[in-house]
C-alpha angles and dihedrals in degrees: 000000000000145000130199114222122175093340093311122112114218115197125199120192114254149109116278131184115193140177124209129179127198094245140354097233131048127189124191113227109218096161114142125288088042111221107209090207093059104024095088113039115229122228117218114198128186118205111194130186113192129186117194097159096103089235126100116263116200115194114194126202124198091221142006092285110096103173144012138196134201135187118207130185127230091273090058094251116143110245095175136014114187097209096044095102100030135096124213134194113259091224115112116249136188142188127212123209129183114170085335142103138219123209125198119196122210119188119185139157113247095238147107103228107312095340123089117238112271118257114278147086117301132188117228111202125183132182144167113251094227128172115241131023102303110104130196110195135158133172141181138174126252131185128226110199131203112288122262111242 
């Protein structure tokens, strides 16, 4: 955990889970001729768990999946669920952090099938799929604007 005061960064030991996206606003590009590589903008998210306590942190997972990410619209409807089309080993896994961090990167097109998400504000939420009661969750809003034609 840290704070920046008067140009000085002050760090306090702790455990921090954060979510970062590559930009706050995404615009589909449907200009003719439509380039499939650029038509639907991708979102790149970084999920980071950081332990600066000086003590070992062991995070256990009930399966091979260690994180997940969802995108919901303003009505609370899920537009995207990262793990929806994935399979994971059923073996338990864990990560160990001591004054260290682990970052997971998720890259996904902002679409439903072949269609870009409609214009609006969306909530990106990410979490670690931990075993037990301890939860690591972070969220932030993004905006999808009207397509360029």
